C-alpha positions as CSV (number, residue, x, y, z in Angstrom):
1,M,-8.0,16.2,-20.6
2,P,-5.7,19.2,-20.9
3,A,-3.9,19.4,-24.3
4,R,-0.5,18.9,-22.8
5,K,-1.6,15.8,-20.9
6,A,-3.3,14.4,-24.0
7,V,-0.2,14.8,-26.1
8,L,2.0,13.1,-23.4
9,T,-0.4,10.3,-22.9
10,G,-0.9,9.7,-26.6
11,A,2.8,9.8,-27.2
12,A,3.3,6.3,-25.7
13,R,0.4,4.5,-27.4
14,P,2.1,3.1,-30.5
15,L,5.1,1.7,-28.5
16,R,3.7,-1.6,-27.4
17,A,6.6,-3.9,-26.8
18,F,10.3,-3.4,-26.0
19,P,12.0,-6.8,-25.9
20,G,15.3,-7.0,-24.0
21,A,18.6,-8.7,-23.6
22,G,18.2,-12.1,-22.1
23,R,14.8,-12.1,-20.5
24,R,14.6,-8.3,-19.9
25,R,11.9,-6.3,-21.6
26,V,10.3,-2.9,-21.1
27,R,6.6,-2.8,-21.9
28,V,5.0,0.6,-22.7
29,C,1.2,0.5,-22.2
30,R,-1.5,2.7,-23.5
31,D,-1.6,4.7,-20.2
32,G,2.1,5.6,-20.7
33,V,3.4,3.5,-17.9
34,G,6.5,1.4,-18.5
35,A,7.1,-1.8,-16.6
36,A,10.5,-3.5,-16.9
37,H,10.9,-7.0,-15.7
38,A,14.4,-8.2,-15.5
39,A,16.1,-11.5,-14.8
40,R,19.7,-12.5,-15.2
41,G,20.7,-12.8,-18.8
42,R,23.9,-14.1,-20.3
43,G,27.4,-12.8,-20.6
44,R,27.5,-9.2,-19.5
45,G,24.1,-9.5,-17.8
46,D,25.5,-12.2,-15.5
47,D,28.3,-9.9,-14.5
48,V,25.9,-7.1,-13.7
49,G,23.7,-9.4,-11.7
50,R,26.7,-10.7,-9.7
51,R,28.0,-7.2,-9.0
52,T,24.6,-6.2,-7.9
53,R,24.3,-9.0,-5.4
54,E,27.8,-8.3,-4.1
55,S,27.1,-4.6,-3.6
56,E,23.9,-5.3,-1.7
57,R,26.0,-7.1,1.0
58,H,27.8,-3.8,1.8
59,P,26.5,-0.3,2.6
60,P,27.4,2.5,0.2
61,T,30.2,3.6,2.5
62,S,32.1,0.4,1.7
63,W,32.0,0.7,-2.1
64,G,35.4,1.1,-3.6
65,R,36.7,1.8,-7.0
66,P,34.8,0.0,-9.8
67,A,36.3,-2.7,-11.9
68,R,37.6,-1.4,-15.2
69,G,34.8,-0.3,-17.5
70,R,32.2,-0.1,-14.7
71,R,30.7,2.9,-12.9
72,G,28.2,3.6,-10.2
73,E,25.2,5.0,-12.1
74,G,24.1,1.9,-13.8
75,A,26.7,-0.7,-12.7
76,H,24.0,-2.2,-10.5
77,R,21.2,-1.7,-12.9
78,R,18.1,-3.6,-12.8
79,A,14.7,-2.5,-13.9
80,V,12.3,-0.5,-11.8
81,R,9.4,-2.4,-10.4
82,P,6.2,-1.5,-12.3
83,P,3.8,0.9,-10.7
84,P,1.2,-1.4,-9.2
85,A,-1.6,1.2,-9.6
86,A,-1.5,1.0,-13.4
87,P,-0.3,-2.3,-14.7
88,C,-0.4,-3.3,-18.4
89,S,-3.4,-5.3,-19.5
90,R,-1.3,-8.3,-20.3
91,D,2.3,-9.3,-20.3
92,R,3.6,-9.0,-23.8
93,R,6.8,-10.7,-25.0
94,T,8.3,-10.3,-28.4
95,S,11.0,-12.8,-29.0
96,D,12.5,-11.9,-32.4
97,S,12.1,-8.1,-32.6
98,T,14.0,-5.1,-31.6
99,P,12.8,-2.1,-29.5
100,A,9.6,-0.6,-30.7
101,A,9.5,-3.2,-33.5
102,V,6.1,-2.0,-34.7
103,L,7.7,1.3,-35.7
104,L,11.3,0.4,-36.4
105,R,12.6,-1.8,-39.3
106,L,16.2,-2.7,-39.0
107,E,18.3,-4.0,-41.9
108,H,20.2,-7.1,-40.7
109,R,23.4,-7.6,-42.7
110,P,27.1,-8.2,-42.1
111,N,29.1,-5.2,-41.1
112,S,31.7,-4.1,-43.6
113,A,34.8,-1.9,-43.3
114,G,32.7,0.8,-44.8
115,D,30.3,1.0,-41.9
116,G,30.7,4.1,-40.0
117,A,32.4,6.0,-42.8
118,G,32.2,9.7,-42.3
119,S,32.4,9.5,-38.5
120,A,32.2,12.9,-37.0
121,D,35.6,12.7,-35.3
122,G,37.5,11.6,-38.4
123,G,39.1,8.9,-36.3
124,R,40.0,5.4,-37.1
125,N,37.2,3.4,-38.6
126,E,38.2,-0.1,-37.9
127,G,36.1,-2.8,-39.6
128,P,35.0,-5.8,-37.5
129,A,37.4,-8.6,-36.7
130,A,36.9,-11.8,-38.7
131,G,34.3,-14.0,-37.2
132,R,32.3,-11.2,-35.5
133,P,28.6,-11.8,-35.6
134,R,26.2,-10.2,-37.9
135,R,24.5,-7.1,-36.5
136,H,21.9,-4.5,-37.1
137,T,22.9,-1.4,-39.0
138,M,21.1,1.9,-39.3
139,A,20.1,3.5,-42.6
140,T,21.5,6.9,-43.5
141,T,18.4,8.7,-44.6
142,V,16.9,11.3,-42.3
143,S,13.5,12.9,-42.7
144,T,13.2,16.7,-43.2
145,A,9.4,16.7,-43.3
146,P,7.7,18.9,-40.8
147,A,6.1,17.1,-37.8
148,G,3.1,17.9,-35.7
149,V,3.2,18.2,-31.9
150,E,2.0,14.7,-31.3
151,A,4.5,13.3,-33.7
152,R,7.3,15.2,-32.0
153,A,6.1,13.9,-28.6
154,R,6.2,10.4,-29.8
155,G,9.6,11.1,-31.4
156,A,11.1,12.4,-28.2
157,L,10.0,9.4,-26.2
158,L,10.8,6.8,-28.8
159,G,14.1,8.5,-29.6
160,L,15.1,8.3,-26.0
161,A,14.2,4.6,-25.9
162,V,16.1,3.8,-29.1
163,G,19.2,5.7,-28.0
164,D,19.1,4.0,-24.7
165,A,19.0,0.5,-26.3
166,L,21.7,1.4,-28.8
167,G,24.0,2.8,-26.1
168,A,23.5,0.2,-23.4
169,P,26.2,-2.3,-24.7
170,A,28.8,0.6,-24.9
171,E,28.1,1.9,-21.4
172,N,31.3,2.4,-19.4
173,L,33.5,1.7,-22.3
174,K,36.2,3.8,-23.9
175,P,36.1,4.5,-27.7
176,S,39.1,2.2,-28.1
177,E,37.3,-0.6,-26.3
178,I,34.2,-0.1,-28.5
179,R,36.3,-0.3,-31.7
180,R,38.0,-3.4,-30.4
181,R,34.7,-5.2,-29.8
182,W,32.6,-4.0,-32.7
183,G,34.4,-1.7,-34.9
184,R,32.5,1.6,-35.1
185,I,28.9,0.9,-33.9
186,T,26.4,1.6,-36.6
187,G,23.3,-0.1,-35.2
188,Y,22.2,-2.5,-32.5
189,V,25.0,-4.8,-31.4
190,A,23.1,-6.6,-28.6
191,E,21.4,-9.8,-29.7
192,R,18.1,-8.6,-28.2
193,P,18.4,-4.8,-27.7
194,A,16.3,-3.3,-25.0
195,G,16.0,-0.1,-23.0
196,T,17.4,0.3,-19.5
197,D,16.5,2.3,-16.4
198,D,16.9,5.4,-18.6
199,T,13.7,4.5,-20.4
200,E,12.0,3.3,-17.3
201,Y,12.6,6.4,-15.3
202,A,11.6,8.6,-18.2
203,L,8.2,6.9,-18.2
204,F,8.1,7.3,-14.4
205,S,8.4,11.0,-14.9
206,G,5.9,11.0,-17.7
207,L,3.4,9.3,-15.4
208,L,3.9,12.0,-12.8
209,L,3.0,14.6,-15.5
210,V,0.0,12.6,-16.7
211,R,-1.3,12.5,-13.1
212,H,-0.4,16.0,-11.9
213,G,0.5,18.2,-14.9
214,A,1.7,21.7,-14.1
215,G,0.4,21.2,-10.5
216,L,3.2,18.7,-9.8
217,T,4.7,19.3,-6.4
218,V,7.7,17.8,-4.5
219,A,5.2,16.0,-2.3
220,H,3.6,14.3,-5.3
221,A,7.0,13.2,-6.6
222,E,8.1,11.9,-3.1
223,A,4.8,10.0,-2.7
224,A,5.4,8.3,-6.1
225,W,8.9,7.3,-5.1
226,R,7.5,5.8,-1.8
227,E,4.6,4.1,-3.5
228,W,6.5,2.5,-6.4
229,L,10.2,2.4,-5.5
230,T,10.6,1.8,-1.8
231,D,8.4,-1.3,-1.4
232,I,10.7,-3.8,-3.1
233,D,11.1,-6.7,-0.7
234,E,14.2,-8.3,-2.1
235,G,16.9,-6.4,-0.2
236,A,18.6,-3.2,-1.2
237,F,17.0,-1.3,-4.1
238,R,18.3,-2.6,-7.4
239,G,16.5,-0.4,-9.9
240,A,19.3,1.8,-11.1
241,G,22.4,3.5,-10.0
242,F,23.9,5.2,-6.9
243,S,21.6,8.3,-6.9
244,E,18.4,6.3,-7.1
245,R,19.7,3.8,-4.6
246,G,20.7,6.5,-2.2
247,T,17.4,8.2,-2.5
248,V,15.4,5.1,-1.8
249,E,17.6,4.3,1.2
250,N,17.0,7.8,2.6
251,L,13.3,7.5,2.1
252,R,13.2,4.1,3.8
253,R,14.9,5.8,6.8
254,G,12.1,8.2,7.1
255,L,13.8,11.2,5.4
256,G,11.7,13.3,3.0
257,A,12.7,15.7,0.3
258,P,15.0,17.6,0.1
259,A,16.9,15.5,2.7
260,S,16.3,12.4,0.6
261,A,18.6,13.8,-2.0
262,Q,21.5,14.1,0.4
263,H,23.5,11.1,-0.6
264,R,26.8,10.5,-2.3
265,H,25.7,11.0,-5.9
266,P,23.3,14.0,-5.9
267,W,25.1,15.4,-9.0
268,S,24.5,12.3,-11.1
269,D,22.9,12.2,-14.5
270,G,19.9,10.2,-13.1
271,L,17.6,13.3,-13.4
272,A,18.9,14.2,-16.8
273,M,18.1,10.8,-18.1
274,R,14.4,11.1,-17.1
275,A,14.0,14.8,-18.0
276,A,12.8,14.6,-21.6
277,P,9.1,14.2,-20.7
278,F,9.1,17.5,-19.0
279,G,10.2,19.2,-22.2
280,V,7.5,17.3,-24.1
281,Y,4.8,18.4,-21.6
282,A,6.0,22.0,-21.7
283,A,6.6,22.2,-25.4
284,G,7.7,25.7,-26.4
285,D,8.2,26.8,-22.8
286,P,11.7,25.9,-21.6
287,A,11.4,27.8,-18.4
288,E,8.3,25.8,-17.4
289,A,10.1,22.6,-18.4
290,A,13.1,23.5,-16.2
291,R,10.8,24.4,-13.3
292,L,8.9,21.1,-13.4
293,V,12.0,18.9,-13.7
294,A,13.5,20.6,-10.7
295,V,10.3,19.8,-8.7
296,D,10.7,16.1,-9.6
297,G,14.5,16.2,-9.0
298,A,14.2,17.7,-5.5
299,V,13.6,14.1,-4.2
300,S,16.7,12.6,-5.7
301,H,19.2,15.3,-6.7
302,E,20.9,18.5,-5.8
303,G,23.1,21.2,-7.4
304,E,24.6,20.0,-10.7
305,G,22.3,17.0,-10.8
306,I,19.3,19.4,-10.9
307,H,21.1,21.7,-13.5
308,G,21.7,18.7,-15.8
309,G,18.0,17.8,-15.7
310,Q,17.0,21.4,-16.4
311,A,19.3,21.7,-19.4
312,V,17.8,18.6,-21.0
313,A,14.2,19.5,-20.2
314,A,14.6,23.0,-21.6
315,A,16.4,21.8,-24.7
316,V,13.6,19.2,-25.4
317,A,10.9,21.9,-24.9
318,V,12.5,24.0,-27.6
319,A,13.2,21.1,-29.9
320,M,9.5,20.3,-29.7
321,T,8.8,23.5,-31.7
322,G,11.0,22.2,-34.5
323,A,13.8,24.7,-33.7
324,G,17.3,24.0,-35.0
325,P,20.2,22.8,-33.0
326,G,21.5,26.3,-32.3
327,E,18.3,27.4,-30.6
328,V,18.0,24.1,-28.8
329,T,21.5,24.2,-27.3
330,E,21.1,27.9,-26.4
331,A,17.9,27.0,-24.4
332,A,19.9,24.4,-22.5
333,L,22.6,27.0,-21.6
334,A,20.0,29.6,-20.7
335,S,18.3,27.2,-18.2
336,V,21.3,26.8,-15.9
337,P,23.4,29.3,-13.9
338,A,26.3,30.7,-15.9
339,D,28.7,29.9,-13.0
340,S,27.7,26.3,-12.8
341,W,29.8,23.3,-13.8
342,T,27.0,22.2,-16.1
343,Y,27.1,25.5,-18.0
344,R,30.8,25.4,-18.4
345,S,30.7,21.8,-19.6
346,L,28.0,22.6,-22.1
347,R,29.8,25.6,-23.4
348,R,33.0,23.6,-23.9
349,A,31.1,20.8,-25.5
350,L,29.4,23.0,-28.0
351,V,32.7,24.6,-29.0
352,A,34.6,21.3,-29.3
353,A,31.7,19.6,-31.2
354,R,32.7,21.6,-34.3
355,E,35.9,19.5,-34.4
356,G,34.3,16.1,-33.9
357,E,33.9,13.4,-31.4
358,R,37.4,13.2,-30.2
359,A,37.6,16.9,-29.4
360,L,34.2,16.8,-27.8
361,R,35.1,13.9,-25.5
362,A,38.4,15.4,-24.6
363,A,36.7,18.7,-23.6
364,V,34.2,17.4,-21.1
365,V,35.2,13.9,-19.9
366,V,36.7,13.8,-16.4
367,R,39.2,11.0,-16.9
368,A,40.4,10.8,-13.3
369,Y,36.9,10.1,-11.9
370,P,36.2,6.3,-11.7
371,W,32.5,6.5,-12.4
372,T,30.7,7.9,-15.5
373,D,27.5,9.3,-13.9
374,L,28.5,12.9,-13.8
375,A,25.6,15.1,-15.0
376,P,27.7,17.9,-16.4
377,E,29.8,15.4,-18.4
378,A,26.8,13.3,-19.7
379,V,24.8,16.3,-20.6
380,G,27.8,17.9,-22.3
381,L,28.4,14.8,-24.4
382,A,24.8,14.4,-25.3
383,L,24.2,18.0,-26.4
384,G,27.5,18.1,-28.1
385,A,26.6,14.9,-30.1
386,Y,23.3,16.5,-31.1
387,A,25.1,19.7,-32.2
388,L,27.8,18.0,-34.2
389,A,25.1,16.0,-36.0
390,G,23.2,19.1,-37.0
391,G,20.1,17.5,-35.3
392,A,20.1,14.4,-37.5
393,F,18.9,11.4,-35.4
394,R,21.2,8.7,-36.7
395,T,24.4,10.8,-36.5
396,A,23.6,12.3,-33.1
397,V,22.8,9.0,-31.4
398,L,25.7,7.0,-32.9
399,A,28.1,9.8,-32.0
400,A,27.0,9.5,-28.4
401,V,27.2,5.7,-28.5
402,N,30.7,5.6,-29.9
403,M,32.0,8.1,-27.4
404,G,31.3,5.5,-24.6
405,R,31.2,6.6,-21.0
406,D,27.6,6.6,-19.9
407,A,26.6,5.8,-23.4
408,D,23.0,4.7,-22.8
409,T,22.2,8.0,-21.1
410,T,24.0,10.2,-23.5
411,A,22.5,8.5,-26.5
412,A,19.1,8.5,-24.9
413,I,19.3,12.3,-24.4
414,A,20.6,12.9,-27.9
415,G,17.8,10.6,-29.3
416,A,15.2,12.5,-27.3
417,L,16.4,15.8,-28.7
418,A,16.6,14.6,-32.3
419,G,13.2,12.8,-32.0
420,A,11.5,15.9,-30.6
421,A,12.8,18.1,-33.4
422,G,12.1,15.7,-36.2
423,G,9.2,13.6,-35.0
424,V,8.7,9.8,-35.3
425,E,9.4,10.0,-39.0
426,A,13.0,11.1,-38.5
427,I,13.6,8.0,-36.3
428,L,11.8,5.6,-38.7
429,L,14.0,6.7,-41.6
430,G,17.1,7.2,-39.5
431,V,17.0,3.7,-38.0
432,G,15.6,1.6,-40.7
433,G,13.2,3.2,-43.2
434,A,11.2,1.4,-45.8
435,H,13.0,-1.3,-47.7
């Protein structure tokens, strides 16, 4: 097995169980294939399920503005059907643990007014309202020990999954809404935190690389979409957001790539959210990472959607060498055209990040747009959070989470970058550490 493929395959081995909100969980098997099985949960999950069913009765052309706090790329989220060719050996369920419980130890204690002190934006740090439930909090220690390539690979994928689970409850919310519900988020706020389609699609991309490596072609990617994502027999595709839905509908109509990417959201962050495995595979070679993610993205994205994926993949490839945030963010900029929206958004984000979260959010968020799935915006927020944190896992991920918008995606990207740079140990200490 080629070295790159071995590293990518081995990266998933310790991550055995991802329990989820309600009855949702994402399982990561030894072959690196994730299989998410979802059913309607409680509270917010019921609302998502209801909105999903309603949306399926209408074609995309009839979709109007979202309800407050919702957006297209994820408002209809359900988990992707598992690839039938490589199922897990048995269906694991972990009832009382958090994502990647074997690796992560969370301190469960009441939040206090001091939680979140030192927030990067220097903004209000409201303590929780009386009667708010106990919640997980993240430790403050971050590892500075050097990590090997395999540890960095595991760190990138685990960091993505942890960021995804941390950010999911804050998705589509404004910072003020986040503070009103939880104060400043300092750890898991969901009763049973779990990854979303961000984690699932990253594993989908990882499987493509395990199977095809550097020989990956658009035909390979299109075939995988057809094999695993277009055979769902329960009506309209319900695996993710608008870009994935539009891609599957086009494939079902008989269109192939690149025509399959000609839908209403080809510029979404759906490629950026699954781009980290390409950086893991092409560690130290950002140009190759950017090339490969564009091959995969040709099925589902165009233009700024491709650029967003390339920026993330290139950044992760450099982070895999242990480079600092400056080199990592420069690699992201170098991977996209200088006249692109993604480049301009990244540049503004990196400048504003020096002043904190509020300035960063103000610099890149498109407030007038009703959805939160814009790739230039999400990638700018994620790279900006990583930069303002100086690469520290805890600070980067929580900055992304507390800025809201597409928080599961931005936190997943920030987590992948910090995990790639620091390895698994950075996440272990940043999220829980030894007690």
